[in-house]
N, CA, C and O atoms as a GROMACS GRO file, in nm:
protein
  588
    1MET      N    1   0.100  -0.108   0.025
    1MET     CA    2  -0.006   0.002  -0.012
    1MET      C    3   0.088   0.132  -0.017
    1MET      O    4   0.204   0.135   0.025
    2SER      N    5   0.034   0.217  -0.064
    2SER     CA    6   0.117   0.394  -0.103
    2SER      C    7   0.125   0.454   0.029
    2SER      O    8   0.030   0.439   0.105
    3LYS      N    9   0.234   0.524   0.068
    3LYS     CA   10   0.171   0.613   0.170
    3LYS      C   11   0.103   0.658   0.185
    3LYS      O   12   0.047   0.657   0.294
    4LYS      N   13   0.056   0.734   0.070
    4LYS     CA   14  -0.069   0.814   0.054
    4LYS      C   15  -0.161   0.769   0.092
    4LYS      O   16  -0.228   0.846   0.161
    5ALA      N   17  -0.216   0.626   0.072
    5ALA     CA   18  -0.286   0.565   0.067
    5ALA      C   19  -0.316   0.528   0.248
    5ALA      O   20  -0.424   0.544   0.304
    6SER      N   21  -0.182   0.474   0.318
    6SER     CA   22  -0.169   0.456   0.437
    6SER      C   23  -0.203   0.576   0.506
    6SER      O   24  -0.211   0.569   0.628
    7ASN      N   25  -0.220   0.670   0.459
    7ASN     CA   26  -0.209   0.796   0.594
    7ASN      C   27  -0.334   0.824   0.552
    7ASN      O   28  -0.381   0.914   0.623
    8LEU      N   29  -0.415   0.786   0.464
    8LEU     CA   30  -0.558   0.777   0.427
    8LEU      C   31  -0.657   0.683   0.558
    8LEU      O   32  -0.765   0.698   0.615
    9ASN      N   33  -0.549   0.588   0.561
    9ASN     CA   34  -0.599   0.486   0.615
    9ASN      C   35  -0.598   0.518   0.762
    9ASN      O   36  -0.675   0.481   0.850
   10HIS      N   37  -0.499   0.592   0.765
   10HIS     CA   38  -0.468   0.629   0.923
   10HIS      C   39  -0.584   0.737   0.976
   10HIS      O   40  -0.629   0.719   1.089
   11LEU      N   41  -0.640   0.860   0.890
   11LEU     CA   42  -0.757   0.922   0.913
   11LEU      C   43  -0.866   0.856   0.966
   11LEU      O   44  -0.940   0.915   1.045
   12ARG      N   45  -0.884   0.756   0.938
   12ARG     CA   46  -0.994   0.678   0.927
   12ARG      C   47  -1.000   0.642   1.127
   12ARG      O   48  -1.100   0.633   1.199
   13GLN      N   49  -0.883   0.632   1.157
   13GLN     CA   50  -0.869   0.599   1.338
   13GLN      C   51  -0.818   0.717   1.399
   13GLN      O   52  -0.734   0.686   1.483
   14VAL      N   53  -0.836   0.844   1.390
   14VAL     CA   54  -0.800   0.926   1.434
   14VAL      C   55  -0.925   1.020   1.518
   14VAL      O   56  -1.041   1.048   1.489
   15LYS      N   57  -0.843   1.048   1.626
   15LYS     CA   58  -0.983   1.125   1.725
   15LYS      C   59  -1.121   1.077   1.695
   15LYS      O   60  -1.203   1.155   1.646
   16GLY      N   61  -1.155   0.932   1.725
   16GLY     CA   62  -1.269   0.891   1.722
   16GLY      C   63  -1.354   0.923   1.578
   16GLY      O   64  -1.475   0.909   1.557
   17ILE      N   65  -1.268   0.963   1.505
   17ILE     CA   66  -1.366   0.943   1.379
   17ILE      C   67  -1.408   0.857   1.304
   17ILE      O   68  -1.464   0.886   1.198
   18ASP      N   69  -1.385   0.711   1.351
   18ASP     CA   70  -1.396   0.633   1.264
   18ASP      C   71  -1.531   0.576   1.332
   18ASP      O   72  -1.617   0.509   1.275
   19SER      N   73  -1.529   0.619   1.476
   19SER     CA   74  -1.712   0.568   1.547
   19SER      C   75  -1.808   0.645   1.506
   19SER      O   76  -1.927   0.617   1.520
   20LYS      N   77  -1.753   0.777   1.436
   20LYS     CA   78  -1.864   0.836   1.385
   20LYS      C   79  -1.879   0.768   1.221
   20LYS      O   80  -1.975   0.785   1.146
   21ASN      N   81  -1.761   0.691   1.196
   21ASN     CA   82  -1.766   0.624   1.055
   21ASN      C   83  -1.786   0.743   0.926
   21ASN      O   84  -1.896   0.768   0.876
   22PRO      N   85  -1.694   0.789   0.897
   22PRO     CA   86  -1.738   0.909   0.774
   22PRO      C   87  -1.677   0.818   0.665
   22PRO      O   88  -1.722   0.844   0.553
   23ILE      N   89  -1.589   0.723   0.669
   23ILE     CA   90  -1.574   0.639   0.548
   23ILE      C   91  -1.643   0.508   0.590
   23ILE      O   92  -1.591   0.458   0.690
   24PRO      N   93  -1.740   0.443   0.542
   24PRO     CA   94  -1.742   0.308   0.618
   24PRO      C   95  -1.656   0.202   0.520
   24PRO      O   96  -1.614   0.214   0.404
   25SER      N   97  -1.649   0.107   0.604
   25SER     CA   98  -1.560   0.005   0.589
   25SER      C   99  -1.571  -0.061   0.474
   25SER      O  100  -1.476  -0.092   0.402
   26GLN      N  101  -1.709  -0.089   0.449
   26GLN     CA  102  -1.775  -0.157   0.316
   26GLN      C  103  -1.717  -0.082   0.208
   26GLN      O  104  -1.639  -0.141   0.134
   27PHE      N  105  -1.746   0.052   0.185
   27PHE     CA  106  -1.667   0.125   0.070
   27PHE      C  107  -1.535   0.095   0.086
   27PHE      O  108  -1.488  -0.003   0.028
   28TRP      N  109  -1.453   0.180   0.173
   28TRP     CA  110  -1.346   0.152   0.188
   28TRP      C  111  -1.265   0.044   0.128
   28TRP      O  112  -1.173   0.059   0.048
   29ASP      N  113  -1.312  -0.066   0.175
   29ASP     CA  114  -1.232  -0.158   0.160
   29ASP      C  115  -1.267  -0.253   0.015
   29ASP      O  116  -1.202  -0.350  -0.023
   30GLY      N  117  -1.390  -0.191  -0.055
   30GLY     CA  118  -1.364  -0.186  -0.172
   30GLY      C  119  -1.309  -0.142  -0.324
   30GLY      O  120  -1.329  -0.185  -0.437
   31LEU      N  121  -1.240  -0.047  -0.277
   31LEU     CA  122  -1.195   0.082  -0.320
   31LEU      C  123  -1.075   0.009  -0.366
   31LEU      O  124  -1.012  -0.040  -0.272
   32SER      N  125  -1.010  -0.018  -0.523
   32SER     CA  126  -0.874  -0.047  -0.551
   32SER      C  127  -0.769   0.052  -0.504
   32SER      O  128  -0.797   0.171  -0.487
   33GLU      N  129  -0.667   0.010  -0.486
   33GLU     CA  130  -0.550   0.073  -0.444
   33GLU      C  131  -0.534   0.218  -0.528
   33GLU      O  132  -0.486   0.316  -0.470
   34SER      N  133  -0.572   0.224  -0.654
   34SER     CA  134  -0.562   0.355  -0.740
   34SER      C  135  -0.643   0.435  -0.724
   34SER      O  136  -0.611   0.552  -0.747
   35GLU      N  137  -0.787   0.405  -0.678
   35GLU     CA  138  -0.899   0.472  -0.592
   35GLU      C  139  -0.837   0.531  -0.497
   35GLU      O  140  -0.824   0.654  -0.502
   36LYS      N  141  -0.783   0.450  -0.385
   36LYS     CA  142  -0.769   0.502  -0.275
   36LYS      C  143  -0.590   0.639  -0.281
   36LYS      O  144  -0.560   0.730  -0.204
   37GLU      N  145  -0.539   0.601  -0.369
   37GLU     CA  146  -0.426   0.673  -0.385
   37GLU      C  147  -0.476   0.810  -0.448
   37GLU      O  148  -0.408   0.911  -0.436
   38SER      N  149  -0.586   0.811  -0.509
   38SER     CA  150  -0.643   0.911  -0.604
   38SER      C  151  -0.720   1.012  -0.495
   38SER      O  152  -0.698   1.134  -0.494
   39MET      N  153  -0.812   0.946  -0.405
   39MET     CA  154  -0.852   1.004  -0.298
   39MET      C  155  -0.818   1.060  -0.169
   39MET      O  156  -0.880   1.127  -0.087
   40ALA      N  157  -0.681   1.003  -0.177
   40ALA     CA  158  -0.560   1.061  -0.073
   40ALA      C  159  -0.461   1.203  -0.140
   40ALA      O  160  -0.425   1.300  -0.074
   41LYS      N  161  -0.437   1.181  -0.263
   41LYS     CA  162  -0.446   1.309  -0.359
   41LYS      C  163  -0.545   1.383  -0.358
   41LYS      O  164  -0.510   1.488  -0.302
   42ALA      N  165  -0.637   1.387  -0.385
   42ALA     CA  166  -0.768   1.458  -0.372
   42ALA      C  167  -0.779   1.560  -0.182
   42ALA      O  168  -0.816   1.675  -0.159
   43ILE      N  169  -0.742   1.480  -0.112
   43ILE     CA  170  -0.756   1.520   0.010
   43ILE      C  171  -0.624   1.611   0.030
   43ILE      O  172  -0.650   1.725   0.069
   44GLU      N  173  -0.544   1.594   0.020
   44GLU     CA  174  -0.389   1.645   0.010
   44GLU      C  175  -0.423   1.788  -0.079
   44GLU      O  176  -0.414   1.899  -0.028
   45GLU      N  177  -0.456   1.771  -0.194
   45GLU     CA  178  -0.465   1.899  -0.291
   45GLU      C  179  -0.591   1.978  -0.202
   45GLU      O  180  -0.559   2.091  -0.166
   46ALA      N  181  -0.733   1.933  -0.160
   46ALA     CA  182  -0.814   2.049  -0.090
   46ALA      C  183  -0.717   2.073   0.047
   46ALA      O  184  -0.728   2.191   0.080
   47ASN      N  185  -0.640   2.012   0.122
   47ASN     CA  186  -0.554   2.071   0.224
   47ASN      C  187  -0.471   2.161   0.184
   47ASN      O  188  -0.446   2.252   0.263
   48GLU      N  189  -0.433   2.160   0.105
   48GLU     CA  190  -0.305   2.269   0.043
   48GLU      C  191  -0.405   2.383   0.002
   48GLU      O  192  -0.413   2.485   0.071
   49GLU      N  193  -0.481   2.366  -0.113
   49GLU     CA  194  -0.576   2.492  -0.128
   49GLU      C  195  -0.636   2.531   0.008
   49GLU      O  196  -0.612   2.650   0.028
   50TYR      N  197  -0.706   2.476   0.108
   50TYR     CA  198  -0.745   2.546   0.236
   50TYR      C  199  -0.604   2.616   0.320
   50TYR      O  200  -0.599   2.734   0.355
   51SER      N  201  -0.497   2.516   0.342
   51SER     CA  202  -0.414   2.596   0.370
   51SER      C  203  -0.370   2.741   0.334
   51SER      O  204  -0.331   2.823   0.418
   52ASN      N  205  -0.382   2.767   0.176
   52ASN     CA  206  -0.336   2.932   0.132
   52ASN      C  207  -0.460   2.957   0.097
   52ASN      O  208  -0.452   3.004  -0.017
   53TYR      N  209  -0.589   2.951   0.135
   53TYR     CA  210  -0.706   2.991   0.094
   53TYR      C  211  -0.731   3.127   0.189
   53TYR      O  212  -0.738   3.130   0.312
   54ASP      N  213  -0.743   3.246   0.086
   54ASP     CA  214  -0.775   3.382   0.194
   54ASP      C  215  -0.935   3.398   0.170
   54ASP      O  216  -0.992   3.410   0.062
   55GLU      N  217  -0.980   3.397   0.274
   55GLU     CA  218  -1.107   3.389   0.293
   55GLU      C  219  -1.199   3.510   0.293
   55GLU      O  220  -1.321   3.515   0.307
   56TRP      N  221  -1.102   3.614   0.271
   56TRP     CA  222  -1.179   3.768   0.271
   56TRP      C  223  -1.165   3.815   0.142
   56TRP      O  224  -1.054   3.794   0.092
   57ASP      N  225  -1.254   3.878   0.069
   57ASP     CA  226  -1.252   3.949  -0.032
   57ASP      C  227  -1.291   4.068  -0.054
   57ASP      O  228  -1.412   4.086  -0.048
   58GLU      N  229  -1.214   4.168  -0.082
   58GLU     CA  230  -1.266   4.312  -0.043
   58GLU      C  231  -1.368   4.336  -0.152
   58GLU      O  232  -1.333   4.316  -0.268
   59MET      N  233  -1.500   4.381  -0.123
   59MET     CA  234  -1.624   4.401  -0.191
   59MET      C  235  -1.597   4.531  -0.251
   59MET      O  236  -1.680   4.610  -0.205
   60ASN      N  237  -1.501   4.601  -0.350
   60ASN     CA  238  -1.523   4.730  -0.424
   60ASN      C  239  -1.585   4.727  -0.532
   60ASN      O  240  -1.655   4.627  -0.551
   61GLU      N  241  -1.581   4.813  -0.618
   61GLU     CA  242  -1.629   4.831  -0.771
   61GLU      C  243  -1.601   4.691  -0.791
   61GLU      O  244  -1.647   4.593  -0.732
   62GLU      N  245  -1.520   4.700  -0.882
   62GLU     CA  246  -1.509   4.518  -0.962
   62GLU      C  247  -1.589   4.391  -0.916
   62GLU      O  248  -1.656   4.314  -0.985
   63PHE      N  249  -1.562   4.388  -0.763
   63PHE     CA  250  -1.669   4.301  -0.721
   63PHE      C  251  -1.826   4.315  -0.775
   63PHE      O  252  -1.883   4.241  -0.854
   64TYR      N  253  -1.869   4.416  -0.717
   64TYR     CA  254  -2.025   4.465  -0.720
   64TYR      C  255  -2.034   4.440  -0.911
   64TYR      O  256  -2.130   4.376  -0.954
   65SER      N  257  -1.955   4.482  -0.985
   65SER     CA  258  -1.970   4.488  -1.117
   65SER      C  259  -1.980   4.356  -1.172
   65SER      O  260  -2.062   4.320  -1.257
   66HIS      N  261  -1.875   4.274  -1.110
   66HIS     CA  262  -1.891   4.163  -1.168
   66HIS      C  263  -2.042   4.084  -1.138
   66HIS      O  264  -2.085   3.998  -1.215
   67LEU      N  265  -2.107   4.123  -1.024
   67LEU     CA  266  -2.218   4.059  -0.961
   67LEU      C  267  -2.369   4.113  -1.031
   67LEU      O  268  -2.474   4.055  -1.055
   68ARG      N  269  -2.316   4.270  -1.052
   68ARG     CA  270  -2.396   4.321  -1.176
   68ARG      C  271  -2.459   4.272  -1.267
   68ARG      O  272  -2.579   4.259  -1.288
   69GLU      N  273  -2.343   4.237  -1.337
   69GLU     CA  274  -2.321   4.168  -1.497
   69GLU      C  275  -2.366   4.029  -1.465
   69GLU      O  276  -2.436   3.997  -1.560
   70ARG      N  277  -2.361   3.918  -1.369
   70ARG     CA  278  -2.404   3.819  -1.367
   70ARG      C  279  -2.537   3.782  -1.359
   70ARG      O  280  -2.591   3.708  -1.441
   71PHE      N  281  -2.609   3.844  -1.235
   71PHE     CA  282  -2.711   3.854  -1.219
   71PHE      C  283  -2.829   3.954  -1.322
   71PHE      O  284  -2.951   3.938  -1.323
   72ASP      N  285  -2.765   4.040  -1.390
   72ASP     CA  286  -2.841   4.161  -1.521
   72ASP      C  287  -2.909   4.251  -1.380
   72ASP      O  288  -3.032   4.262  -1.383
   73LYS      N  289  -2.852   4.301  -1.285
   73LYS     CA  290  -2.915   4.424  -1.203
   73LYS      C  291  -2.816   4.481  -1.204
   73LYS      O  292  -2.702   4.441  -1.227
   74GLY      N  293  -2.884   4.662  -1.161
   74GLY     CA  294  -2.816   4.791  -1.171
   74GLY      C  295  -2.790   4.808  -1.034
   74GLY      O  296  -2.822   4.738  -0.939
   75PRO      N  297  -2.715   4.932  -1.041
   75PRO     CA  298  -2.649   4.959  -0.928
   75PRO      C  299  -2.723   5.016  -0.778
   75PRO      O  300  -2.690   5.035  -0.661
   76ASP      N  301  -2.827   5.025  -0.854
   76ASP     CA  302  -2.943   5.030  -0.743
   76ASP      C  303  -2.992   4.898  -0.659
   76ASP      O  304  -3.035   4.883  -0.545
   77GLU      N  305  -2.971   4.823  -0.753
   77GLU     CA  306  -2.938   4.664  -0.722
   77GLU      C  307  -2.887   4.619  -0.617
   77GLU      O  308  -2.941   4.592  -0.510
   78ILE      N  309  -2.752   4.609  -0.656
   78ILE     CA  310  -2.641   4.544  -0.606
   78ILE      C  311  -2.527   4.639  -0.608
   78ILE      O  312  -2.471   4.676  -0.711
   79GLY      N  313  -2.490   4.683  -0.471
   79GLY     CA  314  -2.388   4.763  -0.447
   79GLY      C  315  -2.328   4.774  -0.310
   79GLY      O  316  -2.339   4.664  -0.255
   80PRO      N  317  -2.283   4.840  -0.252
   80PRO     CA  318  -2.193   4.853  -0.120
   80PRO      C  319  -2.341   4.889  -0.046
   80PRO      O  320  -2.438   4.945  -0.099
   81ARG      N  321  -2.331   4.845   0.077
   81ARG     CA  322  -2.422   4.890   0.161
   81ARG      C  323  -2.411   5.040   0.227
   81ARG      O  324  -2.316   5.051   0.305
   82LEU      N  325  -2.481   5.141   0.212
   82LEU     CA  326  -2.459   5.269   0.246
   82LEU      C  327  -2.538   5.276   0.375
   82LEU      O  328  -2.660   5.261   0.392
   83TRP      N  329  -2.395   5.315   0.504
   83TRP     CA  330  -2.430   5.286   0.650
   83TRP      C  331  -2.432   5.480   0.674
   83TRP      O  332  -2.372   5.562   0.605
   84LYS      N  333  -2.520   5.508   0.793
   84LYS     CA  334  -2.546   5.656   0.829
   84LYS      C  335  -2.486   5.627   0.989
   84LYS      O  336  -2.512   5.534   1.065
   85SER      N  337  -2.400   5.739   1.006
   85SER     CA  338  -2.359   5.770   1.134
   85SER      C  339  -2.440   5.918   1.148
   85SER      O  340  -2.480   6.005   1.070
   86TYR      N  341  -2.441   5.900   1.261
   86TYR     CA  342  -2.570   6.021   1.370
   86TYR      C  343  -2.504   6.014   1.483
   86TYR      O  344  -2.457   5.914   1.539
   87GLN      N  345  -2.500   6.161   1.524
   87GLN     CA  346  -2.441   6.218   1.640
   87GLN      C  347  -2.553   6.294   1.722
   87GLN      O  348  -2.606   6.401   1.690
   88ASN      N  349  -2.577   6.219   1.834
   88ASN     CA  350  -2.688   6.314   1.921
   88ASN      C  351  -2.669   6.488   1.972
   88ASN      O  352  -2.575   6.538   2.035
   89LYS      N  353  -2.793   6.553   1.919
   89LYS     CA  354  -2.770   6.706   1.982
   89LYS      C  355  -2.752   6.723   2.100
   89LYS      O  356  -2.672   6.809   2.138
   90LEU      N  357  -2.814   6.656   2.177
   90LEU     CA  358  -2.852   6.661   2.344
   90LEU      C  359  -2.751   6.602   2.432
   90LEU      O  360  -2.694   6.659   2.526
   91ILE      N  361  -2.729   6.441   2.381
   91ILE     CA  362  -2.645   6.378   2.474
   91ILE      C  363  -2.525   6.330   2.426
   91ILE      O  364  -2.528   6.288   2.310
   92PRO      N  365  -2.417   6.325   2.486
   92PRO     CA  366  -2.314   6.254   2.404
   92PRO      C  367  -2.280   6.107   2.365
   92PRO      O  368  -2.190   6.032   2.403
   93MET      N  369  -2.384   6.093   2.275
   93MET     CA  370  -2.370   5.959   2.206
   93MET      C  371  -2.376   5.966   2.052
   93MET      O  372  -2.419   6.067   1.997
   94GLN      N  373  -2.331   5.860   1.983
   94GLN     CA  374  -2.325   5.814   1.834
   94GLN      C  375  -2.368   5.710   1.829
   94GLN      O  376  -2.355   5.629   1.921
   95LEU      N  377  -2.430   5.687   1.718
   95LEU     CA  378  -2.490   5.593   1.628
   95LEU      C  379  -2.460   5.555   1.506
   95LEU      O  380  -2.463   5.638   1.414
   96MET      N  381  -2.434   5.459   1.490
   96MET     CA  382  -2.391   5.376   1.318
   96MET      C  383  -2.486   5.323   1.293
   96MET      O  384  -2.492   5.217   1.356
   97VAL      N  385  -2.623   5.348   1.193
   97VAL     CA  386  -2.684   5.249   1.128
   97VAL      C  387  -2.612   5.180   0.957
   97VAL      O  388  -2.550   5.221   0.859
   98ILE      N  389  -2.682   5.039   1.016
   98ILE     CA  390  -2.620   4.962   0.869
   98ILE      C  391  -2.718   4.896   0.810
   98ILE      O  392  -2.737   4.790   0.871
   99PRO      N  393  -2.809   4.913   0.696
   99PRO     CA  394  -2.909   4.842   0.638
   99PRO      C  395  -2.878   4.661   0.667
   99PRO      O  396  -2.773   4.614   0.623
  100ALA      N  397  -2.949   4.594   0.722
  100ALA     CA  398  -2.928   4.460   0.715
  100ALA      C  399  -3.018   4.391   0.629
  100ALA      O  400  -2.980   4.276   0.609
  101GLY      N  401  -3.141   4.425   0.562
  101GLY     CA  402  -3.207   4.387   0.463
  101GLY      C  403  -3.348   4.389   0.520
  101GLY      O  404  -3.383   4.445   0.624
  102ARG      N  405  -3.437   4.306   0.419
  102ARG     CA  406  -3.574   4.297   0.433
  102ARG      C  407  -3.630   4.164   0.439
  102ARG      O  408  -3.585   4.070   0.374
  103GLN      N  409  -3.743   4.156   0.529
  103GLN     CA  410  -3.761   4.016   0.553
  103GLN      C  411  -3.940   4.035   0.559
  103GLN      O  412  -4.004   4.141   0.565
  104HIS      N  413  -3.981   3.925   0.556
  104HIS     CA  414  -4.140   3.957   0.566
  104HIS      C  415  -4.180   3.896   0.651
  104HIS      O  416  -4.170   3.773   0.647
  105ASP      N  417  -4.245   3.967   0.769
  105ASP     CA  418  -4.266   3.902   0.891
  105ASP      C  419  -4.432   3.818   0.881
  105ASP      O  420  -4.484   3.804   0.992
  106GLY      N  421  -4.498   3.773   0.784
  106GLY     CA  422  -4.614   3.726   0.761
  106GLY      C  423  -4.723   3.826   0.741
  106GLY      O  424  -4.837   3.781   0.731
  107GLU      N  425  -4.703   3.966   0.733
  107GLU     CA  426  -4.836   4.077   0.688
  107GLU      C  427  -4.746   4.175   0.603
  107GLU      O  428  -4.793   4.232   0.505
  108LYS      N  429  -4.649   4.189   0.634
  108LYS     CA  430  -4.551   4.292   0.558
  108LYS      C  431  -4.459   4.272   0.544
  108LYS      O  432  -4.420   4.168   0.596
  109VAL      N  433  -4.326   4.382   0.437
  109VAL     CA  434  -4.211   4.326   0.442
  109VAL      C  435  -4.180   4.420   0.566
  109VAL      O  436  -4.252   4.504   0.621
  110VAL      N  437  -4.036   4.376   0.596
  110VAL     CA  438  -4.012   4.496   0.724
  110VAL      C  439  -3.850   4.480   0.701
  110VAL      O  440  -3.788   4.381   0.662
  111GLN      N  441  -3.804   4.608   0.738
  111GLN     CA  442  -3.667   4.689   0.669
  111GLN      C  443  -3.604   4.633   0.845
  111GLN      O  444  -3.665   4.644   0.952
  112TRP      N  445  -3.474   4.577   0.820
  112TRP     CA  446  -3.408   4.561   0.966
  112TRP      C  447  -3.307   4.651   0.935
  112TRP      O  448  -3.298   4.697   0.821
  113PHE      N  449  -3.210   4.688   1.048
  113PHE     CA  450  -3.108   4.759   1.054
  113PHE      C  451  -2.994   4.681   1.189
  113PHE      O  452  -3.031   4.624   1.291
  114HIS      N  453  -2.896   4.697   1.156
  114HIS     CA  454  -2.767   4.663   1.270
  114HIS      C  455  -2.761   4.843   1.304
  114HIS      O  456  -2.786   4.940   1.232
  115THR      N  457  -2.714   4.828   1.450
  115THR     CA  458  -2.716   4.934   1.518
  115THR      C  459  -2.577   4.900   1.605
  115THR      O  460  -2.556   4.797   1.669
  116ILE      N  461  -2.475   5.028   1.589
  116ILE     CA  462  -2.437   5.044   1.736
  116ILE      C  463  -2.411   5.173   1.738
  116ILE      O  464  -2.394   5.261   1.654
  117VAL      N  465  -2.412   5.156   1.919
  117VAL     CA  466  -2.405   5.283   1.997
  117VAL      C  467  -2.279   5.287   2.091
  117VAL      O  468  -2.210   5.202   2.148
  118GLU      N  469  -2.280   5.422   2.081
  118GLU     CA  470  -2.120   5.469   2.137
  118GLU      C  471  -2.170   5.585   2.259
  118GLU      O  472  -2.222   5.693   2.233
  119ASP      N  473  -2.148   5.546   2.365
  119ASP     CA  474  -2.168   5.625   2.462
  119ASP      C  475  -2.018   5.772   2.497
  119ASP      O  476  -1.932   5.745   2.581
  120LEU      N  477  -2.016   5.845   2.457
  120LEU     CA  478  -1.903   5.953   2.416
  120LEU      C  479  -1.829   5.997   2.603
  120LEU      O  480  -1.714   6.002   2.646
  121HIS      N  481  -1.959   6.020   2.665
  121HIS     CA  482  -1.944   6.055   2.780
  121HIS      C  483  -1.864   5.978   2.881
  121HIS      O  484  -1.791   6.029   2.966
  122ASN      N  485  -1.887   5.841   2.862
  122ASN     CA  486  -1.794   5.737   2.927
  122ASN      C  487  -1.684   5.729   2.918
  122ASN      O  488  -1.625   5.648   2.989
  123GLY      N  489  -1.609   5.817   2.823
  123GLY     CA  490  -1.445   5.798   2.796
  123GLY      C  491  -1.399   5.675   2.764
  123GLY      O  492  -1.298   5.676   2.693
  124ASP      N  493  -1.450   5.549   2.801
  124ASP     CA  494  -1.393   5.420   2.754
  124ASP      C  495  -1.451   5.339   2.673
  124ASP      O  496  -1.572   5.346   2.653
  125CYS      N  497  -1.362   5.238   2.608
  125CYS     CA  498  -1.408   5.206   2.484
  125CYS      C  499  -1.540   5.132   2.532
  125CYS      O  500  -1.527   5.073   2.640
  126ASN      N  501  -1.662   5.123   2.472
  126ASN     CA  502  -1.777   5.113   2.483
  126ASN      C  503  -1.870   5.090   2.375
  126ASN      O  504  -1.838   5.129   2.263
  127GLY      N  505  -1.994   5.024   2.395
  127GLY     CA  506  -2.074   5.016   2.252
  127GLY      C  507  -2.173   4.911   2.261
  127GLY      O  508  -2.142   4.821   2.339
  128GLU      N  509  -2.281   4.899   2.205
  128GLU     CA  510  -2.398   4.843   2.213
  128GLU      C  511  -2.427   4.806   2.076
  128GLU      O  512  -2.420   4.902   1.998
  129TYR      N  513  -2.461   4.684   2.018
  129TYR     CA  514  -2.524   4.629   1.900
  129TYR      C  515  -2.677   4.581   1.950
  129TYR      O  516  -2.727   4.530   2.050
  130ALA      N  517  -2.711   4.622   1.842
  130ALA     CA  518  -2.857   4.567   1.838
  130ALA      C  519  -2.947   4.558   1.678
  130ALA      O  520  -2.950   4.647   1.593
  131LEU      N  521  -2.999   4.459   1.675
  131LEU     CA  522  -3.067   4.407   1.485
  131LEU      C  523  -3.188   4.470   1.570
  131LEU      O  524  -3.218   4.436   1.685
  132ILE      N  525  -3.270   4.592   1.472
  132ILE     CA  526  -3.388   4.667   1.498
  132ILE      C  527  -3.441   4.638   1.398
  132ILE      O  528  -3.387   4.566   1.315
  133THR      N  529  -3.588   4.699   1.378
  133THR     CA  530  -3.679   4.703   1.268
  133THR      C  531  -3.662   4.880   1.252
  133THR      O  532  -3.626   4.964   1.335
  134GLU      N  533  -3.706   4.893   1.108
  134GLU     CA  534  -3.758   5.011   1.086
  134GLU      C  535  -3.821   5.111   1.192
  134GLU      O  536  -3.785   5.220   1.236
  135SER      N  537  -3.931   5.028   1.214
  135SER     CA  538  -4.008   5.085   1.339
  135SER      C  539  -3.949   5.108   1.449
  135SER      O  540  -3.993   5.204   1.512
  136ASP      N  541  -3.852   5.042   1.501
  136ASP     CA  542  -3.799   5.033   1.639
  136ASP      C  543  -3.688   5.144   1.617
  136ASP      O  544  -3.672   5.209   1.720
  137LEU      N  545  -3.621   5.178   1.528
  137LEU     CA  546  -3.510   5.269   1.468
  137LEU      C  547  -3.599   5.428   1.492
  137LEU      O  548  -3.566   5.515   1.572
  138LEU      N  549  -3.683   5.430   1.425
  138LEU     CA  550  -3.771   5.556   1.439
  138LEU      C  551  -3.847   5.575   1.579
  138LEU      O  552  -3.856   5.693   1.615
  139GLU      N  553  -3.907   5.473   1.671
  139GLU     CA  554  -3.914   5.488   1.750
  139GLU      C  555  -3.855   5.492   1.886
  139GLU      O  556  -3.906   5.547   1.984
  140LYS      N  557  -3.727   5.420   1.880
  140LYS     CA  558  -3.657   5.473   1.981
  140LYS      C  559  -3.525   5.566   1.999
  140LYS      O  560  -3.476   5.604   2.105
  141TYR      N  561  -3.477   5.597   1.855
  141TYR     CA  562  -3.366   5.742   1.852
  141TYR      C  563  -3.420   5.777   1.739
  141TYR      O  564  -3.342   5.786   1.644
  142ASN      N  565  -3.578   5.810   1.713
  142ASN     CA  566  -3.653   5.879   1.627
  142ASN      C  567  -3.556   5.972   1.482
  142ASN      O  568  -3.536   6.088   1.444
  143ILE      N  569  -3.514   5.808   1.435
  143ILE     CA  570  -3.441   5.816   1.290
  143ILE      C  571  -3.493   5.772   1.160
  143ILE      O  572  -3.467   5.656   1.130
  144ASN      N  573  -3.545   5.825   1.097
  144ASN     CA  574  -3.608   5.762   0.958
  144ASN      C  575  -3.480   5.788   0.868
  144ASN      O  576  -3.441   5.891   0.814
  145PHE      N  577  -3.417   5.629   0.873
  145PHE     CA  578  -3.267   5.604   0.765
  145PHE      C  579  -3.325   5.626   0.661
  145PHE      O  580  -3.232   5.645   0.582
  146ASN      N  581  -3.445   5.639   0.590
  146ASN     CA  582  -3.457   5.646   0.398
  146ASN      C  583  -3.485   5.754   0.382
  146ASN      O  584  -3.543   5.764   0.275
  147ASN      N  585  -3.474   5.868   0.442
  147ASN     CA  586  -3.496   5.997   0.436
  147ASN      C  587  -3.396   6.090   0.412
  147ASN      O  588  -3.422   6.210   0.408
   0.00000   0.00000   0.00000
């Protein structure tokens, strides 16, 4: 048996994986040496790809242009999220509001927002996050985001 196939055999025994049986013996034992080596090679390639994988893409204009072209949508339909920051005139507090999307609640479509509030009077690092609806934003902070 080749070293790669032997390593794959070893994978079946590691950290209780065999008890979950991800590669059933009936399947594994039915594979030829060539198939076992191919599987080991695929795992090796996947591990190599994963180790070099950059999981973050910058969502720049090129990114959005590609999506608009792919889905035949306009800039008003696909583009960066526009967020707004607010400074309270009476209380030393800042608020950042980021649109989170729309969802149907059974009766109507509801707009949701991510909010981050900072108390500037405190002076230390602080903040409070909430996911709220458009009506909550208006009721709690007296902010109509879409105006």
